TIKOLSE-842564 format. One record per residue (C-alpha): residue number from 1; residue in one letter; y, z, x. Coordinates in Angstrom, 3 decimals. Layout:
ATOM    nr   rest         py         pz         px
ATOM   NUM      A          Y          Z          X
...
***
This chain:
ATOM    nr   rest         py         pz         px
ATOM     1      M     12.335     -2.258     -2.376
ATOM     2      F      8.764     -1.517     -1.366
ATOM     3      L      7.372     -1.449     -4.896
ATOM     4      Q      9.488     -4.385     -6.059
ATOM     5      N      7.379     -6.568     -3.793
ATOM     6      A      4.193     -4.917     -5.024
ATOM     7      F      4.319     -6.952     -8.212
ATOM     8      N      3.158     -9.964     -6.199
ATOM     9      G     -0.280     -8.314     -6.360
ATOM    10      E     -2.945     -9.866     -4.171
ATOM    11      Q     -0.549    -11.743     -1.899
ATOM    12      F      1.336     -8.531     -1.201
ATOM    13      K     -1.891     -6.634     -0.593
ATOM    14      Q     -2.973     -9.266      1.945
ATOM    15      Q      0.334     -8.844      3.786
ATOM    16      I     -0.295     -5.089      3.924
ATOM    17      V     -3.760     -5.673      5.349
ATOM    18      K     -2.227     -7.786      8.144
ATOM    19      L     -0.045     -4.809      9.098
ATOM    20      I     -3.066     -2.566      9.459
ATOM    21      E     -3.265     -3.297     13.183
ATOM    22      D     -0.266     -1.016     13.707
ATOM    23      R     -1.444      2.521     12.932
ATOM    24      S      2.040      4.034     12.919
ATOM    25      V      3.187      1.583     10.247
ATOM    26      L      0.015      2.327      8.309
ATOM    27      N      0.469      6.078      8.451
ATOM    28      E      4.093      5.823      7.353
ATOM    29      M      3.221      3.560      4.433
ATOM    30      S      0.370      5.842      3.375
ATOM    31      G      2.730      8.795      3.372
ATOM    32      R      5.302      6.967      1.296
ATOM    33      L      2.744      5.719     -1.207
ATOM    34      K      1.358      9.225     -1.662
ATOM    35      Q      4.873     10.361     -2.592
ATOM    36      V      5.242      7.675     -5.259
ATOM    37      V      4.733      9.269     -8.649
ATOM    38      T      5.071      6.506    -11.211
ATOM    39      K      3.198      5.481    -14.312
ATOM    40      G      2.029      2.085    -15.479
ATOM    41      A      1.707     -1.058    -13.384
ATOM    42      A      3.733      0.118    -10.376
ATOM    43      G      1.635      3.262    -10.033
ATOM    44      K     -1.594      1.269    -10.307
ATOM    45      I     -0.451     -1.219     -7.668
ATOM    46      A      0.675      1.601     -5.370
ATOM    47      Q     -2.741      3.260     -5.761
ATOM    48      D     -4.555     -0.032     -5.066
ATOM    49      I     -2.541     -0.540     -1.887
ATOM    50      L     -3.125      3.061     -0.813
ATOM    51      D     -6.866      2.601     -1.387
ATOM    52      T     -6.792     -0.597      0.702
ATOM    53      I     -4.999      1.185      3.546
ATOM    54      T     -7.363      4.146      3.399
ATOM    55      A    -10.421      1.891      3.467
ATOM    56      S     -9.036      0.007      6.468
ATOM    57      Q     -8.322      3.231      8.348
ATOM    58      N    -11.933      4.277      7.869
ATOM    59      K    -13.355      1.128      9.488
***
């Protein structure tokens, strides 16, 4: 279900950024994304979201 929504691209990424306030949600999502081993568009989107989360954690 998580990656199905990822195909909404920027809108989905913005929703993820809104969740960044809650560190426990963030850490769980980061862990799940790191476990995703896919190729093509889904993998690229997952990596983009992971990068966004990581950047937000480092603020």
